C-alpha positions in Angstrom: 229.2 3.3 133.7 231.3 0.5 132.4 229.6 -2.0 130.0 232.6 -4.4 130.6 235.1 -4.6 133.4 237.6 -7.3 134.2 240.1 -7.4 137.0 243.2 -9.7 137.1 241.5 -12.2 134.8 243.5 -15.5 134.4 243.0 -18.6 132.4 245.4 -21.5 131.5 245.0 -24.6 129.4 247.4 -27.0 131.0 250.9 -25.4 130.7 249.6 -22.8 128.2 248.7 -19.4 129.8 245.9 -17.8 127.8 245.2 -14.9 130.2 247.8 -13.6 132.6 245.9 -11.1 134.7 243.9 -9.2 132.2 242.4 -6.0 133.5 240.3 -3.7 131.3 237.3 -1.4 131.3 235.0 -0.6 128.4 232.5 2.3 129.1 229.0 2.0 127.8 228.6 3.6 124.4 232.1 2.8 123.2 233.4 1.0 120.2 236.3 -0.9 121.6 238.7 -3.2 119.8 241.0 -5.9 121.3 244.0 -6.3 119.0 246.7 -8.9 119.3 248.6 -11.7 117.5 247.2 -15.2 117.4 247.4 -16.8 120.9 247.3 -13.5 122.7 244.1 -14.3 124.6 241.4 -12.5 122.5 239.1 -15.4 122.0 239.5 -16.6 125.6 238.5 -13.2 126.8 235.4 -13.1 124.7 234.4 -16.7 125.8 234.7 -15.7 129.4 232.8 -12.4 129.0 230.0 -14.2 127.2 229.6 -16.9 129.8 231.0 -19.7 127.8 234.1 -20.3 129.8 235.1 -20.0 133.5 238.3 -18.2 134.4 240.8 -19.7 136.8 240.9 -16.4 138.8 239.9 -12.8 138.6 236.5 -11.2 138.1 234.4 -9.9 135.2 231.3 -7.8 134.8 229.2 -7.4 131.7 226.4 -4.9 131.8 226.6 -5.2 135.6 226.2 -9.0 135.5 228.8 -11.5 136.5 229.1 -13.9 133.4 230.5 -16.7 135.6 227.7 -16.5 138.2 224.9 -15.7 135.8 225.9 -16.6 132.2 222.2 -16.8 131.1 221.6 -13.3 132.4 224.5 -12.0 130.4 223.5 -13.8 127.2 220.0 -12.4 127.4 221.3 -8.9 126.9 224.2 -9.4 124.5 224.7 -10.3 120.9 227.7 -12.5 119.8 229.2 -12.9 116.3 231.9 -15.6 116.5 234.6 -15.7 113.8 233.9 -17.9 110.8 230.8 -19.5 112.4 228.1 -20.6 109.9 224.3 -20.6 110.4 222.7 -24.1 110.6 223.1 -25.7 107.2 219.7 -27.4 107.3 217.8 -24.1 107.8 217.1 -21.2 105.5 218.0 -17.7 106.8 214.3 -17.1 107.5 214.0 -20.3 109.5 217.2 -19.4 111.4 215.8 -16.0 112.3 212.6 -17.6 113.5 214.7 -19.8 115.7 216.6 -16.8 117.1 213.3 -15.0 117.7 211.9 -17.9 119.7 215.0 -18.0 121.9 215.2 -14.2 122.3 211.5 -13.6 122.8 211.0 -11.4 119.7 207.4 -11.0 118.7 206.3 -11.7 115.1 205.8 -8.1 114.1 209.2 -7.0 115.4 210.8 -10.0 113.8 209.3 -9.3 110.4 210.3 -5.7 110.5 213.9 -6.4 111.6 214.5 -9.2 109.1 213.3 -7.0 106.3 215.5 -4.1 107.5 218.6 -6.3 107.7 217.9 -8.2 104.5 217.7 -4.8 102.7 220.7 -3.3 104.5 223.0 -6.3 103.6 221.4 -7.1 100.2 220.3 -10.7 100.8 216.5 -10.4 100.6 216.4 -12.9 97.7 218.3 -15.4 99.7 215.9 -15.6 102.7 214.4 -18.9 101.7 217.6 -20.5 100.3 219.2 -23.2 102.4 222.2 -21.8 104.3 224.4 -24.6 103.0 223.8 -23.3 99.5 224.8 -19.7 100.4 228.3 -18.3 99.8 230.5 -17.6 102.8 229.7 -13.9 102.4 226.0 -14.5 102.4 226.3 -16.8 105.4 228.2 -14.0 107.2 225.4 -11.6 106.5 223.0 -14.1 108.1 225.2 -14.3 111.2 225.5 -10.6 111.5 221.7 -10.2 111.3 221.3 -12.9 114.0 223.6 -11.2 116.3 221.7 -7.9 116.2 218.1 -9.3 115.7 217.1 -8.9 119.3 218.4 -5.3 119.6 221.1 -6.0 122.2 222.8 -3.4 124.4 226.2 -4.9 123.8 227.6 -7.0 121.0 230.8 -9.1 120.9 232.1 -9.3 117.4 235.1 -11.4 116.1 236.2 -10.3 112.6 232.9 -8.9 111.4 234.0 -8.1 107.9 235.5 -11.5 106.9 234.1 -12.8 103.5 232.2 -9.6 102.8 232.6 -7.6 99.6 233.8 -3.9 100.0 230.4 -2.4 99.6 228.9 -4.5 102.3 231.9 -4.0 104.5 231.3 -0.2 104.4 227.6 -0.8 105.2 228.5 -2.9 108.3 231.1 -0.3 109.4 228.7 2.6 109.2 226.0 0.5 111.0 228.4 -0.2 113.9 229.2 3.5 114.2 225.4 4.4 114.3 224.8 1.5 116.8 227.5 3.0 119.0 226.1 6.5 118.6 222.7 5.2 119.9 224.4 4.5 123.2 225.2 0.8 122.6 228.6 -0.9 123.1 230.7 -2.9 120.7 233.5 -5.2 121.7 235.5 -6.0 118.6 238.2 -8.6 118.3 240.2 -8.3 115.1 243.5 -8.9 113.4 242.9 -6.0 111.0 244.7 -2.9 112.3 243.2 -0.7 109.6 239.6 -1.6 110.7 240.5 -1.0 114.4 242.0 2.3 113.6 239.1 3.5 111.4 236.2 2.4 113.6 237.2 2.3 117.2 237.1 4.9 120.0 239.8 2.9 121.8 242.0 0.0 121.0 243.5 -2.4 123.6 246.6 -4.3 122.6 247.1 -7.7 124.2 250.3 -9.7 124.4 250.6 -13.1 126.1 247.3 -12.8 127.9 247.8 -9.3 129.3 246.7 -5.8 128.2 250.0 -4.0 127.5 248.6 -0.7 126.0 245.5 1.2 125.2 245.2 3.8 122.4 242.7 6.2 121.1 243.1 6.3 117.3 241.6 9.8 117.0 244.3 11.2 119.3 247.4 10.4 117.2 250.5 12.3 117.1 251.5 13.5 113.6 252.7 10.7 111.5 252.0 8.0 114.2 250.3 4.9 113.1 248.5 2.2 115.1 250.7 -0.3 113.4 253.8 1.4 114.8 252.4 1.3 118.3 251.4 -2.3 117.9 254.8 -3.4 116.7 256.5 -1.5 119.5 254.3 -3.2 122.1 254.1 -6.7 120.7 257.2 -7.0 118.6 257.8 -10.4 116.9 254.4 -11.7 117.8 252.9 -9.2 115.4 253.8 -11.2 112.4 250.3 -12.8 112.2 248.4 -9.5 112.4 246.9 -8.1 109.2 246.9 -4.5 108.1 249.9 -2.7 106.6 248.7 0.7 107.7 246.6 2.3 110.3 246.5 5.1 112.9 247.0 5.0 116.6 247.0 7.3 119.6 248.5 8.0 122.9 248.1 6.0 126.2 244.9 6.7 128.0 245.3 8.6 131.1 
């Protein structure tokens, strides 16, 4: 079963084409990355799939639900971690998690257990009652990661999950994402970091000018082939804004 499916998805902003017929499938239980230069359509894709934006044409399905026809139904079952978004400055992490729990219908016992687990996992227990505005960017990112997973969603959309995190916490997050996937859940990752995509993901989709131009399985590389090489071959000059000097890639899916 596909957790995500799109067909000929199109979106323009005036004369700017963001999506030019994007078609992709992400099976349930897969850790999938969408990789592309700035302006390739990654953020627009996530906004459509999470029910925040209507496409001009085409169709989409998320966990069997149409995000255009039933955006609330989609958002009830997914988690979202936007890039560089901060928790409300006037709340503490604990107050923010209480708010998330009220929206998501998490009971007090489950909330307490999950907050404790995440605070220990990401090492911010001592910051739970500090105003978010007084937290470092890394600590704020920990709060946002926790909020995205607090309701135990079936599918999470993540935009640059490791930004502002120190190397130890980055490794913790990466290992969690793998275990989350291994439990049968789905991760849709948008990133500029080719190394992260190559290390973590079952498949990587490469987008250029709003269209999916290639799909690779990093574990199925030819000898000496790197995901960076594949990316440069498919995207060319538009790759200048993508991070990651190294990485591994694979062959076209068949």
